[in-house]
C-alpha positions as CSV (number, residue, x, y, z in Angstrom):
1,M,89.6,57.4,120.6
2,G,89.1,56.3,117.0
3,E,89.3,52.8,115.8
4,D,92.8,53.5,114.7
5,G,93.6,54.3,118.4
6,R,94.4,57.7,117.6
7,H,92.6,60.9,118.9
8,P,89.8,61.7,116.4
9,V,90.8,65.1,116.0
10,V,94.5,64.0,115.1
11,T,93.1,61.6,112.6
12,E,91.1,64.5,110.9
13,M,94.3,66.6,110.8
14,L,96.2,63.6,109.2
15,A,93.4,63.5,106.6
16,L,93.5,67.1,105.8
17,L,97.2,66.5,104.7
18,E,96.2,63.3,102.8
19,L,95.7,65.3,99.5
20,E,93.6,63.6,96.6
21,P,95.7,63.1,93.5
22,L,93.6,64.3,90.5
23,E,96.2,64.2,87.8
24,V,99.9,64.3,87.4
25,N,101.2,67.2,89.6
26,I,97.7,68.2,90.6
27,Y,96.2,67.4,94.1
28,R,92.9,68.6,95.9
29,G,92.7,69.2,99.6
30,R,89.9,69.8,102.2
31,N,89.6,72.6,104.9
32,R,89.3,72.8,108.6
33,D,87.6,75.8,110.3
34,I,89.6,77.1,113.3
35,G,87.2,80.1,113.9
36,T,88.8,82.7,111.5
37,G,86.1,82.7,108.9
38,R,88.5,81.8,106.3
39,V,91.1,79.0,105.4
40,F,93.8,79.2,108.1
41,G,97.2,80.1,106.5
42,G,99.1,77.3,108.2
43,Q,96.5,74.8,106.6
44,V,97.3,75.9,102.9
45,F,101.0,76.3,103.7
46,A,101.3,72.6,105.1
47,Q,99.0,71.3,102.3
48,S,101.2,73.0,99.7
49,L,104.4,71.4,101.2
50,V,102.6,67.9,101.1
51,A,101.7,68.5,97.4
52,A,105.4,69.5,96.7
53,Q,106.9,66.7,98.6
54,R,104.6,64.1,96.7
55,T,106.6,65.0,93.5
56,V,110.1,64.6,95.1
57,A,112.3,61.4,94.8
58,P,112.7,59.7,98.4
59,G,115.6,60.5,100.4
60,R,115.0,64.4,99.9
61,D,113.4,66.3,102.7
62,A,112.4,70.0,102.7
63,H,114.8,72.4,104.0
64,S,113.5,75.8,102.7
65,V,109.9,76.7,102.2
66,H,108.4,80.2,101.2
67,G,104.8,81.1,100.7
68,Y,102.8,84.1,99.6
69,F,99.2,84.4,100.6
70,L,97.4,86.1,97.9
71,R,93.6,85.9,98.6
72,A,91.4,84.8,101.6
73,G,90.6,81.0,101.2
74,D,87.0,80.0,101.2
75,L,86.1,77.3,103.8
76,K,83.4,75.7,101.8
77,T,85.4,75.0,98.7
78,P,88.3,72.5,98.3
79,I,91.6,73.8,97.2
80,I,93.4,72.6,94.1
81,F,97.2,72.3,94.2
82,F,99.2,72.5,91.0
83,V,103.1,71.6,91.3
84,D,105.6,72.8,89.0
85,R,109.0,71.1,88.8
86,P,111.6,73.7,88.0
87,R,114.6,71.5,88.8
88,D,115.9,68.1,90.0
89,G,119.6,68.4,90.7
90,G,122.2,66.2,91.9
91,S,121.8,67.2,95.7
92,F,118.6,69.8,95.5
93,T,115.2,69.6,94.3
94,S,113.0,72.7,93.6
95,R,109.2,72.9,93.5
96,R,106.6,75.6,92.8
97,V,103.1,75.1,94.0
98,T,99.8,77.3,93.3
99,A,96.9,76.8,95.4
100,I,93.6,77.6,93.6
101,Q,89.9,78.2,94.4
102,H,87.2,79.6,92.2
103,G,89.7,79.8,89.2
104,E,91.9,82.2,91.1
105,A,95.4,81.6,92.8
106,I,95.0,82.2,96.6
107,F,98.6,81.0,97.5
108,H,102.0,80.5,96.1
109,L,104.7,78.3,97.5
110,S,108.4,77.7,96.6
111,A,110.2,74.9,98.2
112,S,113.5,73.4,98.1
113,F,114.6,69.6,99.0
114,H,118.1,68.5,100.0
115,V,119.6,65.0,100.2
116,N,120.9,64.2,103.8
117,E,124.4,65.4,104.3
118,T,126.7,66.0,107.4
119,G,128.6,69.3,107.7
120,L,129.6,72.1,110.1
121,E,127.1,72.8,112.9
122,H,126.3,75.6,115.4
123,Q,123.1,77.1,116.8
124,S,121.7,79.6,119.1
125,A,120.8,78.6,122.7
126,M,117.3,77.9,123.7
127,P,115.5,80.5,126.0
128,E,115.3,79.4,129.6
129,V,111.4,79.0,130.1
130,P,109.3,76.8,132.5
131,A,108.6,73.1,131.6
132,P,105.3,72.5,129.6
133,E,103.9,70.3,132.3
134,S,103.9,73.3,134.7
135,L,101.7,75.3,132.2
136,Q,98.0,75.2,131.5
137,P,97.0,74.3,127.9
138,E,95.6,77.3,125.9
139,L,92.5,75.4,125.2
140,D,91.6,75.3,128.9
141,L,92.3,79.0,129.2
142,I,89.9,79.6,126.2
143,R,87.3,77.3,127.6
144,H,87.4,79.2,131.0
145,M,86.5,82.3,129.3
146,A,83.9,80.8,126.9
147,D,81.1,83.0,128.3
148,R,83.1,86.0,126.7
149,I,83.5,84.5,123.3
150,P,80.8,85.8,120.7
151,E,78.4,83.0,120.3
152,P,78.8,82.4,116.5
153,V,82.4,81.4,116.9
154,R,82.3,80.0,120.4
155,A,81.9,76.3,119.4
156,V,84.6,76.4,116.9
157,L,87.0,78.2,119.4
158,T,86.5,75.8,122.1
159,Q,86.6,72.5,120.0
160,D,89.1,70.0,120.6
161,R,92.4,70.5,118.8
162,P,95.1,68.3,117.0
163,F,97.8,70.5,118.9
164,D,98.4,71.3,122.6
165,F,99.7,74.7,122.8
166,R,101.0,75.9,126.1
167,P,101.9,79.7,126.2
168,V,104.5,80.6,128.9
169,N,103.0,84.0,129.6
170,P,99.3,84.0,128.4
171,S,97.7,87.2,127.4
172,D,93.9,88.0,127.9
173,P,92.5,88.4,124.5
174,F,89.5,90.6,125.8
175,Q,91.8,93.0,127.9
176,P,95.2,93.2,126.1
177,Q,98.0,95.1,127.7
178,V,101.1,96.8,126.1
179,R,103.9,94.2,126.4
180,E,107.3,93.3,124.9
181,A,106.9,91.8,121.5
182,V,108.2,88.4,122.7
183,R,106.2,85.1,122.9
184,Y,107.1,81.5,124.0
185,V,104.8,78.5,123.6
186,W,105.2,74.8,124.0
187,F,103.2,72.7,121.5
188,R,102.9,69.1,120.4
189,V,100.4,66.9,118.7
190,V,98.1,65.5,121.3
191,A,98.5,61.8,120.0
192,P,101.4,59.6,118.5
193,L,102.1,60.0,114.9
194,P,103.4,57.8,112.2
195,D,107.2,57.6,111.5
196,D,106.9,59.7,108.3
197,R,109.2,62.8,108.2
198,T,106.9,64.5,105.7
199,V,103.9,64.2,108.2
200,H,106.0,65.8,111.1
201,Q,107.4,68.7,108.7
202,A,103.9,69.3,107.3
203,L,102.5,69.5,111.0
204,L,105.1,71.9,112.0
205,A,104.5,74.1,109.0
206,Y,100.8,74.0,110.0
207,A,101.5,75.1,113.5
208,S,104.3,77.6,112.7
209,D,101.6,80.2,111.5
210,Y,99.6,79.8,114.6
211,G,99.7,82.8,117.0
212,L,102.9,84.1,115.2
213,L,101.7,87.4,113.8
214,P,99.8,88.7,116.9
215,T,103.1,88.7,118.6
216,A,103.6,92.0,116.6
217,L,100.6,93.3,118.3
218,Y,101.9,93.1,121.8
219,P,103.7,96.4,121.9
220,H,100.4,98.3,120.8
221,G,97.9,96.6,123.3
222,I,95.4,95.7,120.5
223,A,93.5,92.5,120.4
224,M,93.4,90.1,117.5
225,R,89.6,90.6,117.4
226,D,89.6,94.4,117.7
227,R,87.0,95.8,115.3
228,R,89.4,98.4,114.2
229,L,92.1,95.9,113.0
230,Q,92.5,94.4,109.6
231,I,95.1,91.6,110.1
232,A,96.5,89.1,107.6
233,S,99.5,87.0,106.9
234,L,101.2,88.2,103.8
235,D,104.0,85.7,103.5
236,H,105.5,83.1,105.5
237,S,109.1,81.3,105.5
238,L,110.2,78.1,107.0
239,W,113.6,76.6,107.2
240,L,114.0,73.1,108.5
241,H,117.4,72.5,110.0
242,R,117.3,69.2,111.7
243,A,115.0,66.2,112.1
244,F,112.3,66.2,114.9
245,R,108.9,64.9,116.0
246,A,105.9,66.9,115.9
247,D,104.2,64.6,118.9
248,D,107.0,65.6,121.0
249,W,107.2,68.9,123.0
250,L,108.7,71.9,120.9
251,L,109.3,75.2,122.2
252,Y,108.2,78.1,119.7
253,A,110.2,81.5,120.6
254,M,108.8,84.3,118.7
255,D,109.6,87.9,118.7
256,S,108.7,90.8,116.4
257,P,111.6,93.4,115.9
258,T,109.5,95.9,114.0
259,A,106.4,97.2,112.7
260,A,106.1,99.9,109.9
261,G,104.0,100.8,106.9
262,A,100.7,98.9,108.4
263,R,102.9,95.8,108.3
264,G,104.2,93.8,111.1
265,F,107.3,91.4,110.9
266,V,107.9,88.4,113.2
267,R,110.4,85.8,113.4
268,G,110.5,82.6,115.2
269,S,112.8,79.7,116.3
270,V,111.6,76.0,117.2
271,Y,113.6,74.0,119.7
272,T,113.2,70.3,121.0
273,R,113.0,69.8,124.6
274,D,116.8,69.2,124.9
275,G,117.5,72.5,123.3
276,T,118.2,71.5,119.7
277,L,117.2,74.1,117.2
278,V,115.0,72.4,114.5
279,A,113.4,75.2,112.5
280,S,113.3,78.9,111.8
281,V,110.4,81.1,110.8
282,A,109.8,84.5,109.5
283,Q,106.5,86.1,108.7
284,E,105.3,89.7,107.6
285,G,101.6,90.6,108.0
286,L,99.3,93.4,107.3
287,M,98.4,95.2,110.5
288,R,96.0,98.1,109.5
289,V,94.1,100.0,112.1
290,R,91.0,101.8,110.8
291,G,88.7,104.2,112.8
292,D,87.4,103.6,116.2
293,A,86.4,100.5,117.7
294,T,82.3,100.3,118.0
């Protein structure tokens, strides 16, 4: 544990969200390598949300966040975030964020923030799945197959994580099988977090991009690291319905209703352990298969 009593990898994650202010509406953020060879989409999505929230008056929380991934991010270069302020209304605030590296935009984000209001409520029911305590952590599953992971990325893929992901029905990344395009994963941050709603929303934004697009590969029996496959997130949308804590167990229910035109579409619902729907997600990604694996 670190000096603050928190797991070091969680402290590192929180530092990733502590953007450095450079000027009015301009911030700089660092990167974390998760083994993809480029900036993780969930990272720049979460950091852009934090940058936008920094310019919003207290008492207004994000409820609708939409991003477009324009270029692969360079892990060795900090990201600069420019925030535009289109509107500050009586109930809603709108923000646009451009993330830049090497003088080019790598990501665009649009976000809307809303004052807390009460009103009509309904929601879909949470799927019936085993409790997280009955499931193995994904990190343990990965470490058990470490000898099958290519040496250049082995250390990164088996490193400690700020999130404990527990898949309900894990798949073997080295021997993928054709299966229904549905995926259920419990997850939570591995250590207690501060009582800051922005932190919890940003961490959910980060985690919402993890393992989402691979759901669209299930019906085709293709592994994420298949050499024939070119895969990348194109856009990502997150709607935040209710308050939650990212250090409590959350169920991520994902499904992919379609893939066409070398693109896969996936949607997700995030529930608290008591079945409360707290967020919805949608993403389209490039899924291009080229030639034969060698």
